[in-house]
Short mmCIF file of the C-alpha atoms (twelve columns), coordinates in Angstrom:
data_MODEL
# 
_entry.id   MODEL 
# 
loop_
_atom_site.group_PDB 
_atom_site.id 
_atom_site.type_symbol 
_atom_site.label_atom_id 
_atom_site.label_alt_id 
_atom_site.label_comp_id 
_atom_site.label_asym_id 
_atom_site.label_seq_id 
_atom_site.Cartn_x 
_atom_site.Cartn_y 
_atom_site.Cartn_z 
_atom_site.pdbx_PDB_model_num 
ATOM 1   C CA . MET A 1   -5.043  19.112  -30.061 1 
ATOM 2   C CA . LYS A 2   -3.611  19.551  -26.264 1 
ATOM 3   C CA . HIS A 3   -3.683  15.992  -24.502 1 
ATOM 4   C CA . SER A 4   -4.243  15.359  -20.719 1 
ATOM 5   C CA . ASN A 5   -4.876  13.034  -18.231 1 
ATOM 6   C CA . ILE A 6   -7.359  12.211  -15.824 1 
ATOM 7   C CA . SER A 7   -4.918  11.587  -12.513 1 
ATOM 8   C CA . VAL A 8   -5.872  8.402   -10.416 1 
ATOM 9   C CA . PHE A 9   -3.057  7.971   -7.618  1 
ATOM 10  C CA . VAL A 10  -1.767  4.125   -6.271  1 
ATOM 11  C CA . PRO A 11  0.575   4.975   -3.913  1 
ATOM 12  C CA . HIS A 12  3.551   3.000   -2.501  1 
ATOM 13  C CA . VAL A 13  1.766   -0.247  -2.492  1 
ATOM 14  C CA . GLY A 14  3.038   -1.406  -6.265  1 
ATOM 15  C CA . CYS A 15  7.333   -0.500  -5.184  1 
ATOM 16  C CA . PRO A 16  9.077   -3.683  -3.930  1 
ATOM 17  C CA . HIS A 17  11.485  -1.106  -2.599  1 
ATOM 18  C CA . LYS A 18  11.425  1.737   -0.755  1 
ATOM 19  C CA . CYS A 19  13.929  3.772   -2.751  1 
ATOM 20  C CA . SER A 20  16.430  6.889   -0.971  1 
ATOM 21  C CA . PHE A 21  14.758  9.757   -2.150  1 
ATOM 22  C CA . CYS A 22  10.861  8.505   -1.875  1 
ATOM 23  C CA . ASP A 23  7.616   8.830   0.099   1 
ATOM 24  C CA . GLN A 24  4.899   8.848   -2.189  1 
ATOM 25  C CA . ARG A 25  2.184   9.798   0.517   1 
ATOM 26  C CA . THR A 26  3.872   13.186  0.608   1 
ATOM 27  C CA . ILE A 27  4.745   13.457  -3.316  1 
ATOM 28  C CA . SER A 28  1.430   12.299  -3.923  1 
ATOM 29  C CA . GLY A 29  -0.591  13.779  -1.175  1 
ATOM 30  C CA . ALA A 30  -2.312  10.613  -1.312  1 
ATOM 31  C CA . GLN A 31  -3.655  9.081   2.067   1 
ATOM 32  C CA . SER A 32  -5.528  6.304   0.908   1 
ATOM 33  C CA . LEU A 33  -5.671  3.727   -1.835  1 
ATOM 34  C CA . PRO A 34  -8.391  4.195   -4.745  1 
ATOM 35  C CA . HIS A 35  -10.314 1.224   -5.631  1 
ATOM 36  C CA . GLY A 36  -12.935 0.579   -8.618  1 
ATOM 37  C CA . ARG A 37  -15.790 2.294   -7.121  1 
ATOM 38  C CA . ASP A 38  -12.853 5.634   -7.166  1 
ATOM 39  C CA . VAL A 39  -12.246 5.041   -10.870 1 
ATOM 40  C CA . ARG A 40  -15.305 5.488   -11.828 1 
ATOM 41  C CA . GLU A 41  -16.297 8.355   -10.106 1 
ATOM 42  C CA . VAL A 42  -12.971 9.932   -11.417 1 
ATOM 43  C CA . CYS A 43  -13.946 9.513   -14.886 1 
ATOM 44  C CA . GLU A 44  -17.791 9.805   -14.183 1 
ATOM 45  C CA . GLN A 45  -17.063 13.553  -13.203 1 
ATOM 46  C CA . ALA A 46  -13.770 13.709  -15.578 1 
ATOM 47  C CA . LEU A 47  -16.333 13.192  -18.646 1 
ATOM 48  C CA . ARG A 48  -18.960 16.124  -17.310 1 
ATOM 49  C CA . GLU A 49  -16.279 18.230  -17.475 1 
ATOM 50  C CA . VAL A 50  -13.314 17.665  -20.261 1 
ATOM 51  C CA . SER A 51  -13.962 18.937  -23.556 1 
ATOM 52  C CA . SER A 52  -12.098 16.797  -25.670 1 
ATOM 53  C CA . PRO A 53  -12.232 13.299  -23.693 1 
ATOM 54  C CA . GLU A 54  -10.851 11.550  -27.431 1 
ATOM 55  C CA . ASN A 55  -7.601  13.355  -26.477 1 
ATOM 56  C CA . THR A 56  -6.921  12.721  -22.554 1 
ATOM 57  C CA . GLU A 57  -5.714  9.283   -20.997 1 
ATOM 58  C CA . ILE A 58  -6.906  7.786   -17.662 1 
ATOM 59  C CA . ALA A 59  -3.846  7.973   -15.886 1 
ATOM 60  C CA . PHE A 60  -2.564  5.579   -12.789 1 
ATOM 61  C CA . PHE A 61  0.300   6.883   -11.747 1 
ATOM 62  C CA . GLY A 62  2.274   7.156   -7.973  1 
ATOM 63  C CA . GLY A 63  3.275   3.787   -7.382  1 
ATOM 64  C CA . SER A 64  4.613   0.419   -9.639  1 
ATOM 65  C CA . PHE A 65  1.344   -0.127  -11.129 1 
ATOM 66  C CA . THR A 66  2.435   -3.573  -12.425 1 
ATOM 67  C CA . ALA A 67  3.973   -4.465  -9.186  1 
ATOM 68  C CA . ILE A 68  0.751   -4.466  -6.938  1 
ATOM 69  C CA . PRO A 69  -1.152  -7.140  -5.964  1 
ATOM 70  C CA . ARG A 70  -2.890  -8.979  -9.766  1 
ATOM 71  C CA . ASP A 71  -6.452  -8.715  -8.195  1 
ATOM 72  C CA . TYR A 72  -5.989  -4.927  -7.295  1 
ATOM 73  C CA . MET A 73  -4.673  -3.780  -10.479 1 
ATOM 74  C CA . LEU A 74  -7.073  -6.137  -12.524 1 
ATOM 75  C CA . GLU A 75  -9.981  -4.121  -10.259 1 
ATOM 76  C CA . LEU A 76  -8.429  -1.010  -11.465 1 
ATOM 77  C CA . LEU A 77  -8.221  -2.317  -15.150 1 
ATOM 78  C CA . GLU A 78  -11.504 -3.493  -15.764 1 
ATOM 79  C CA . ALA A 79  -12.710 -0.004  -13.903 1 
ATOM 80  C CA . ALA A 80  -11.025 2.412   -16.301 1 
ATOM 81  C CA . HIS A 81  -11.894 -0.293  -19.405 1 
ATOM 82  C CA . GLU A 82  -15.668 0.695   -18.546 1 
ATOM 83  C CA . TYR A 83  -14.383 4.529   -20.069 1 
ATOM 84  C CA . VAL A 84  -11.844 3.615   -22.947 1 
ATOM 85  C CA . GLY A 85  -13.226 3.635   -26.426 1 
ATOM 86  C CA . GLU A 86  -15.779 5.916   -28.690 1 
ATOM 87  C CA . GLY A 87  -17.087 8.550   -26.928 1 
ATOM 88  C CA . ARG A 88  -15.315 8.262   -24.250 1 
ATOM 89  C CA . PHE A 89  -11.326 8.180   -23.480 1 
ATOM 90  C CA . ARG A 90  -8.544  7.403   -25.915 1 
ATOM 91  C CA . GLY A 91  -6.775  5.046   -23.528 1 
ATOM 92  C CA . ILE A 92  -5.094  4.272   -20.098 1 
ATOM 93  C CA . ARG A 93  -1.881  5.222   -19.048 1 
ATOM 94  C CA . CYS A 94  0.141   3.501   -16.083 1 
ATOM 95  C CA . SER A 95  4.207   4.038   -14.662 1 
ATOM 96  C CA . THR A 96  5.762   1.026   -13.282 1 
ATOM 97  C CA . ARG A 97  9.524   0.157   -12.422 1 
ATOM 98  C CA . PRO A 98  11.750  -1.354  -15.429 1 
ATOM 99  C CA . ASP A 99  11.702  -4.134  -13.589 1 
ATOM 100 C CA . CYS A 100 8.168   -4.953  -13.361 1 
ATOM 101 C CA . ILE A 101 7.918   -5.556  -16.985 1 
ATOM 102 C CA . ASN A 102 7.229   -8.543  -19.204 1 
ATOM 103 C CA . ALA A 103 5.601   -10.019 -22.053 1 
ATOM 104 C CA . GLU A 104 2.912   -11.723 -20.248 1 
ATOM 105 C CA . VAL A 105 1.972   -8.305  -18.469 1 
ATOM 106 C CA . LEU A 106 2.002   -6.040  -21.406 1 
ATOM 107 C CA . GLU A 107 -0.037  -8.872  -22.897 1 
ATOM 108 C CA . LEU A 108 -2.795  -7.950  -20.289 1 
ATOM 109 C CA . LEU A 109 -2.435  -4.608  -20.173 1 
ATOM 110 C CA . LYS A 110 -3.118  -4.629  -23.477 1 
ATOM 111 C CA . GLY A 111 -6.238  -6.161  -23.407 1 
ATOM 112 C CA . PHE A 112 -7.453  -3.173  -21.109 1 
ATOM 113 C CA . GLY A 113 -6.804  -0.641  -23.602 1 
ATOM 114 C CA . VAL A 114 -3.912  0.444   -21.512 1 
ATOM 115 C CA . THR A 115 -1.805  2.722   -24.394 1 
ATOM 116 C CA . ALA A 116 1.003   4.176   -22.592 1 
ATOM 117 C CA . ILE A 117 3.829   3.105   -19.943 1 
ATOM 118 C CA . GLU A 118 6.310   5.165   -18.230 1 
ATOM 119 C CA . LEU A 119 9.177   3.479   -16.747 1 
ATOM 120 C CA . GLY A 120 11.121  5.111   -13.587 1 
ATOM 121 C CA . ALA A 121 14.183  4.629   -14.783 1 
ATOM 122 C CA . GLN A 122 15.687  7.623   -12.574 1 
ATOM 123 C CA . SER A 123 19.299  7.129   -13.849 1 
ATOM 124 C CA . MET A 124 20.929  5.127   -16.178 1 
ATOM 125 C CA . LYS A 125 23.749  4.662   -14.153 1 
ATOM 126 C CA . ASP A 126 24.106  1.695   -12.016 1 
ATOM 127 C CA . GLU A 127 25.913  2.668   -9.377  1 
ATOM 128 C CA . VAL A 128 23.497  5.798   -8.690  1 
ATOM 129 C CA . LEU A 129 20.850  3.007   -8.575  1 
ATOM 130 C CA . ALA A 130 22.842  1.148   -6.293  1 
ATOM 131 C CA . ALA A 131 23.181  3.887   -4.099  1 
ATOM 132 C CA . ASN A 132 19.725  5.093   -4.089  1 
ATOM 133 C CA . GLU A 133 18.019  1.624   -3.411  1 
ATOM 134 C CA . ARG A 134 16.242  1.377   -6.454  1 
ATOM 135 C CA . GLY A 135 16.974  -2.398  -6.815  1 
ATOM 136 C CA . HIS A 136 17.272  -2.358  -10.612 1 
ATOM 137 C CA . THR A 137 20.031  -1.744  -13.452 1 
ATOM 138 C CA . ALA A 138 20.294  0.245   -16.181 1 
ATOM 139 C CA . SER A 139 20.189  -2.914  -18.553 1 
ATOM 140 C CA . ASP A 140 16.184  -3.560  -17.192 1 
ATOM 141 C CA . VAL A 141 15.501  0.036   -18.262 1 
ATOM 142 C CA . VAL A 142 16.652  -0.879  -21.888 1 
ATOM 143 C CA . ASN A 143 15.173  -4.434  -22.208 1 
ATOM 144 C CA . ALA A 144 11.872  -3.034  -20.511 1 
ATOM 145 C CA . SER A 145 11.939  -0.306  -22.776 1 
ATOM 146 C CA . ARG A 146 12.503  -2.493  -26.108 1 
ATOM 147 C CA . LEU A 147 9.222   -4.970  -24.448 1 
ATOM 148 C CA . ILE A 148 7.107   -1.933  -24.637 1 
ATOM 149 C CA . LYS A 149 8.093   -0.404  -27.993 1 
ATOM 150 C CA . GLU A 150 7.853   -3.507  -29.840 1 
ATOM 151 C CA . ARG A 151 4.081   -4.447  -28.676 1 
ATOM 152 C CA . GLY A 152 3.223   -1.217  -30.118 1 
ATOM 153 C CA . PHE A 153 2.441   0.890   -26.635 1 
ATOM 154 C CA . GLU A 154 3.432   4.790   -26.353 1 
ATOM 155 C CA . LEU A 155 7.016   4.507   -23.819 1 
ATOM 156 C CA . GLY A 156 7.377   7.407   -21.367 1 
ATOM 157 C CA . LEU A 157 10.960  7.401   -19.861 1 
ATOM 158 C CA . GLN A 158 11.109  9.276   -16.163 1 
ATOM 159 C CA . MET A 159 14.415  10.778  -15.078 1 
ATOM 160 C CA . MET A 160 15.656  12.045  -11.955 1 
ATOM 161 C CA . THR A 161 18.865  14.823  -11.446 1 
ATOM 162 C CA . GLY A 162 20.589  15.474  -8.828  1 
ATOM 163 C CA . LEU A 163 20.457  12.304  -6.997  1 
ATOM 164 C CA . TYR A 164 23.007  11.222  -4.449  1 
ATOM 165 C CA . LYS A 165 26.197  9.918   -6.194  1 
ATOM 166 C CA . SER A 166 25.027  11.341  -8.957  1 
ATOM 167 C CA . SER A 167 26.693  14.325  -10.621 1 
ATOM 168 C CA . LEU A 168 25.534  17.208  -13.222 1 
ATOM 169 C CA . ALA A 169 27.861  15.189  -15.858 1 
ATOM 170 C CA . ASP A 170 26.177  11.804  -15.016 1 
ATOM 171 C CA . ASP A 171 22.515  13.744  -14.991 1 
ATOM 172 C CA . MET A 172 23.459  14.809  -18.506 1 
ATOM 173 C CA . ASP A 173 24.708  11.699  -19.838 1 
ATOM 174 C CA . THR A 174 21.749  9.892   -18.552 1 
ATOM 175 C CA . ALA A 175 19.447  12.086  -20.134 1 
ATOM 176 C CA . LYS A 176 21.682  10.932  -23.356 1 
ATOM 177 C CA . ARG A 177 21.243  7.523   -23.064 1 
ATOM 178 C CA . ILE A 178 17.426  7.616   -22.581 1 
ATOM 179 C CA . ALA A 179 17.224  9.978   -25.906 1 
ATOM 180 C CA . ASP A 180 18.548  7.053   -27.065 1 
ATOM 181 C CA . LEU A 181 16.097  4.839   -26.183 1 
ATOM 182 C CA . ALA A 182 13.546  6.847   -28.424 1 
ATOM 183 C CA . PRO A 183 10.835  7.412   -26.269 1 
ATOM 184 C CA . ASP A 184 7.724   9.562   -27.063 1 
ATOM 185 C CA . THR A 185 7.624   11.092  -23.628 1 
ATOM 186 C CA . VAL A 186 10.020  11.783  -20.872 1 
ATOM 187 C CA . ARG A 187 9.652   13.597  -17.736 1 
ATOM 188 C CA . ILE A 188 12.407  15.243  -15.588 1 
ATOM 189 C CA . TYR A 189 12.654  15.040  -12.103 1 
ATOM 190 C CA . PRO A 190 15.391  17.109  -10.061 1 
ATOM 191 C CA . VAL A 191 15.622  15.323  -6.799  1 
ATOM 192 C CA . VAL A 192 13.503  17.020  -3.529  1 
ATOM 193 C CA . VAL A 193 15.334  16.212  -0.683  1 
ATOM 194 C CA . LEU A 194 12.154  14.911  1.882   1 
ATOM 195 C CA . ARG A 195 12.113  14.441  5.736   1 
ATOM 196 C CA . GLY A 196 12.057  10.644  6.621   1 
ATOM 197 C CA . THR A 197 13.698  9.263   3.714   1 
ATOM 198 C CA . ARG A 198 16.711  8.074   3.710   1 
ATOM 199 C CA . LEU A 199 18.241  10.671  1.263   1 
ATOM 200 C CA . GLY A 200 17.021  13.176  4.108   1 
ATOM 201 C CA . GLN A 201 19.312  11.268  6.659   1 
ATOM 202 C CA . LEU A 202 21.867  11.483  4.189   1 
ATOM 203 C CA . TYR A 203 21.494  15.353  3.432   1 
ATOM 204 C CA . LEU A 204 21.306  16.182  7.501   1 
ATOM 205 C CA . SER A 205 24.448  14.151  8.243   1 
ATOM 206 C CA . GLY A 206 26.414  15.816  5.520   1 
ATOM 207 C CA . GLU A 207 27.115  13.066  3.502   1 
ATOM 208 C CA . TYR A 208 24.883  13.717  0.605   1 
ATOM 209 C CA . ALA A 209 25.230  17.914  -0.253  1 
ATOM 210 C CA . PRO A 210 23.046  18.598  -3.675  1 
ATOM 211 C CA . ALA A 211 24.360  20.960  -6.534  1 
ATOM 212 C CA . PRO A 212 23.623  24.842  -6.623  1 
ATOM 213 C CA . PHE A 213 20.106  25.155  -7.681  1 
ATOM 214 C CA . ASP A 214 21.015  27.185  -10.175 1 
ATOM 215 C CA . GLU A 215 23.160  24.891  -11.371 1 
ATOM 216 C CA . MET A 216 20.468  22.244  -11.518 1 
ATOM 217 C CA . VAL A 217 18.358  24.549  -14.015 1 
ATOM 218 C CA . GLU A 218 20.967  25.029  -16.145 1 
ATOM 219 C CA . VAL A 219 21.509  21.503  -16.762 1 
ATOM 220 C CA . CYS A 220 17.874  20.699  -16.472 1 
ATOM 221 C CA . ALA A 221 17.799  23.465  -19.573 1 
ATOM 222 C CA . ASP A 222 20.315  21.479  -21.569 1 
ATOM 223 C CA . ILE A 223 18.474  18.483  -21.363 1 
ATOM 224 C CA . MET A 224 15.308  19.554  -22.054 1 
ATOM 225 C CA . LYS A 225 16.864  21.201  -25.292 1 
ATOM 226 C CA . LEU A 226 18.723  18.029  -26.054 1 
ATOM 227 C CA . PHE A 227 14.941  15.945  -25.867 1 
ATOM 228 C CA . THR A 228 13.249  18.735  -27.956 1 
ATOM 229 C CA . ASP A 229 15.729  18.509  -30.538 1 
ATOM 230 C CA . ARG A 230 15.239  14.539  -30.498 1 
ATOM 231 C CA . GLY A 231 11.793  14.908  -31.476 1 
ATOM 232 C CA . ILE A 232 10.954  13.543  -27.884 1 
ATOM 233 C CA . ARG A 233 8.148   15.517  -25.815 1 
ATOM 234 C CA . VAL A 234 8.591   16.283  -22.112 1 
ATOM 235 C CA . ILE A 235 5.533   16.053  -20.370 1 
ATOM 236 C CA . LYS A 236 7.066   17.077  -17.008 1 
ATOM 237 C CA . CYS A 237 10.045  18.971  -15.837 1 
ATOM 238 C CA . GLY A 238 9.873   19.641  -12.073 1 
ATOM 239 C CA . LEU A 239 7.722   18.070  -9.318  1 
ATOM 240 C CA . HIS A 240 4.385   19.392  -8.943  1 
ATOM 241 C CA . ALA A 241 3.672   21.929  -6.779  1 
ATOM 242 C CA . SER A 242 2.046   20.409  -3.397  1 
ATOM 243 C CA . GLU A 243 1.368   21.873  0.020   1 
ATOM 244 C CA . PHE A 244 2.748   18.278  1.260   1 
ATOM 245 C CA . VAL A 245 6.517   18.606  -0.693  1 
ATOM 246 C CA . GLU A 246 6.012   22.297  0.948   1 
ATOM 247 C CA . GLN A 247 5.584   21.172  3.998   1 
ATOM 248 C CA . ASP A 248 8.457   17.935  4.100   1 
ATOM 249 C CA . MET A 249 11.352  19.425  2.327   1 
ATOM 250 C CA . VAL A 250 14.822  19.843  3.734   1 
ATOM 251 C CA . ALA A 251 16.941  20.238  0.440   1 
ATOM 252 C CA . GLY A 252 16.412  19.934  -3.338  1 
ATOM 253 C CA . TYR A 253 14.995  21.400  -6.655  1 
ATOM 254 C CA . TYR A 254 11.720  22.395  -5.706  1 
ATOM 255 C CA . HIS A 255 10.199  25.414  -7.083  1 
ATOM 256 C CA . PRO A 256 6.690   25.454  -8.255  1 
ATOM 257 C CA . ALA A 257 6.916   27.108  -11.693 1 
ATOM 258 C CA . PHE A 258 10.754  25.053  -11.968 1 
ATOM 259 C CA . ARG A 259 10.092  24.559  -15.847 1 
ATOM 260 C CA . GLU A 260 9.599   27.885  -16.578 1 
ATOM 261 C CA . LEU A 261 12.703  28.974  -15.070 1 
ATOM 262 C CA . CYS A 262 14.530  26.313  -17.131 1 
ATOM 263 C CA . GLU A 263 12.887  27.168  -20.570 1 
ATOM 264 C CA . ALA A 264 14.295  30.814  -19.745 1 
ATOM 265 C CA . ALA A 265 17.274  29.525  -19.519 1 
ATOM 266 C CA . ILE A 266 16.833  27.716  -22.676 1 
ATOM 267 C CA . TYR A 267 15.907  30.806  -24.892 1 
ATOM 268 C CA . ARG A 268 18.677  33.055  -22.789 1 
ATOM 269 C CA . SER A 269 21.207  30.887  -23.952 1 
ATOM 270 C CA . SER A 270 19.875  30.597  -27.687 1 
ATOM 271 C CA . ILE A 271 19.141  33.976  -27.847 1 
ATOM 272 C CA . LEU A 272 22.877  34.701  -26.567 1 
ATOM 273 C CA . HIS A 273 24.895  32.209  -28.665 1 
ATOM 274 C CA . THR A 274 22.806  34.241  -31.277 1 
ATOM 275 C CA . ILE A 275 23.817  36.973  -30.924 1 
ATOM 276 C CA . GLU A 276 27.220  35.912  -30.287 1 
ATOM 277 C CA . ARG A 277 27.404  34.628  -33.931 1 
ATOM 278 C CA . GLU A 278 25.633  36.959  -36.295 1 
ATOM 279 C CA . LEU A 279 25.624  40.170  -34.013 1 
ATOM 280 C CA . PRO A 280 29.001  40.096  -31.856 1 
ATOM 281 C CA . ASP A 281 29.642  43.545  -31.651 1 
ATOM 282 C CA . CYS A 282 26.209  44.525  -30.904 1 
ATOM 283 C CA . ARG A 283 25.038  47.207  -28.301 1 
ATOM 284 C CA . GLY A 284 21.420  48.760  -28.288 1 
ATOM 285 C CA . LYS A 285 18.237  47.997  -29.136 1 
ATOM 286 C CA . VAL A 286 18.357  44.462  -30.458 1 
ATOM 287 C CA . THR A 287 14.914  42.706  -31.260 1 
ATOM 288 C CA . ALA A 288 14.409  38.944  -30.908 1 
ATOM 289 C CA . GLU A 289 11.597  36.538  -32.683 1 
ATOM 290 C CA . VAL A 290 10.751  33.921  -30.804 1 
ATOM 291 C CA . SER A 291 8.000   31.700  -30.929 1 
ATOM 292 C CA . SER A 292 4.339   32.779  -30.576 1 
ATOM 293 C CA . ARG A 293 3.898   30.533  -27.520 1 
ATOM 294 C CA . CYS A 294 6.901   31.234  -25.427 1 
ATOM 295 C CA . ILE A 295 7.402   35.071  -25.233 1 
ATOM 296 C CA . SER A 296 6.902   34.860  -21.331 1 
ATOM 297 C CA . LYS A 297 9.512   31.908  -21.226 1 
ATOM 298 C CA . ALA A 298 11.932  34.109  -23.443 1 
ATOM 299 C CA . VAL A 299 11.638  36.746  -21.245 1 
ATOM 300 C CA . GLY A 300 11.791  35.067  -18.381 1 
ATOM 301 C CA . GLN A 301 10.234  35.195  -14.760 1 
ATOM 302 C CA . LYS A 302 10.327  38.933  -13.564 1 
ATOM 303 C CA . ARG A 303 11.917  39.577  -16.439 1 
ATOM 304 C CA . ALA A 304 15.051  38.345  -15.828 1 
ATOM 305 C CA . ASN A 305 16.435  37.245  -19.312 1 
ATOM 306 C CA . ILE A 306 15.449  41.258  -20.155 1 
ATOM 307 C CA . GLU A 307 17.575  42.334  -16.694 1 
ATOM 308 C CA . PHE A 308 20.995  39.825  -18.024 1 
ATOM 309 C CA . PHE A 309 20.649  41.371  -21.484 1 
ATOM 310 C CA . ARG A 310 20.867  45.177  -19.857 1 
ATOM 311 C CA . GLU A 311 23.468  44.287  -18.278 1 
ATOM 312 C CA . ARG A 312 25.508  43.544  -20.576 1 
ATOM 313 C CA . GLY A 313 24.663  46.689  -23.014 1 
ATOM 314 C CA . LEU A 314 21.757  45.463  -24.894 1 
ATOM 315 C CA . ASP A 315 17.781  46.711  -24.714 1 
ATOM 316 C CA . LEU A 316 16.347  43.376  -25.955 1 
ATOM 317 C CA . THR A 317 12.699  43.634  -27.560 1 
ATOM 318 C CA . ILE A 318 11.052  40.083  -27.236 1 
ATOM 319 C CA . VAL A 319 8.175   39.457  -30.098 1 
ATOM 320 C CA . GLY A 320 6.563   36.521  -31.232 1 
ATOM 321 C CA . SER A 321 6.355   34.444  -34.615 1 
ATOM 322 C CA . GLU A 322 4.416   31.977  -36.073 1 
ATOM 323 C CA . THR A 323 7.551   30.965  -38.136 1 
ATOM 324 C CA . VAL A 324 10.061  30.752  -35.739 1 
ATOM 325 C CA . PRO A 325 10.541  27.063  -34.117 1 
ATOM 326 C CA . ILE A 326 10.819  26.692  -29.923 1 
ATOM 327 C CA . TYR A 327 13.852  27.407  -28.213 1 
ATOM 328 C CA . GLU A 328 15.070  29.278  -31.222 1 
ATOM 329 C CA . CYS A 329 15.560  32.816  -32.077 1 
ATOM 330 C CA . LYS A 330 15.552  35.047  -34.819 1 
ATOM 331 C CA . LEU A 331 17.476  38.851  -34.604 1 
ATOM 332 C CA . ARG A 332 16.669  42.050  -35.987 1 
ATOM 333 C CA . ARG A 333 17.954  45.796  -35.251 1 
# 
């Protein structure tokens, strides 16, 4: 059964720092702070519309939830908690900063039915965190992750690629270090440079130069494959489509189907390596079996992968299989 979220955005109010890349109003599209009555309205509507509330969480996203004023956090939690339990939603999910987690906060969250906590790790390189004014260290990520897992919460970690002072190799190293923390879920956010942020200023001055888009797709594809191979669910790759982002971005890696681009790259690499290993001198017709859920991903946007192999003398057909694992393929002539 597919998991879903009922999202409530709590913009920048909870953040003690303004990171180089951040403009929460643009990212979330939120223009005002939600209150308890808003949470109740959202939940009431969702209960009428969601087909499987038992597999749905109320999710507080957008800022640093455990850093917002305590009375305000309790107001939101109390409202959400009314909709958790038998016949209602599975639990509550929130996102926060690694340095805003401690034992007391976790006990409070547990008491209100919070089931999952996502941490904005962003990078596991202290020099990158400092350059982007994150205000925490990689050790904070490690310590907060341990506390969250010890107390039985589902752990989610969020990382960003392409940050100021971070190389593509640094991004891959961050992914490996995040995988070593064994989170249940991850989100991958290739950086989007927004007008009015410090990163935007660094870009316009020439001090920050993002890597080429295609290279970032390849790195994010490798990161997605790494997490999948380690049994970690990738619940997001790329910033969600938003008119606000499209209006305010000046550079970076925004694409409304960024994840699909990455998954097409994973399949292109998988099929290519399998051909090189099993049919090294092959020309002509080849059929690749992939997971039945992933045929369009393997074909690629605008049949990009079919064209890639055609240019190499292969007439590739992609078909579905119920037995081939995701991101793998099985060849036949």
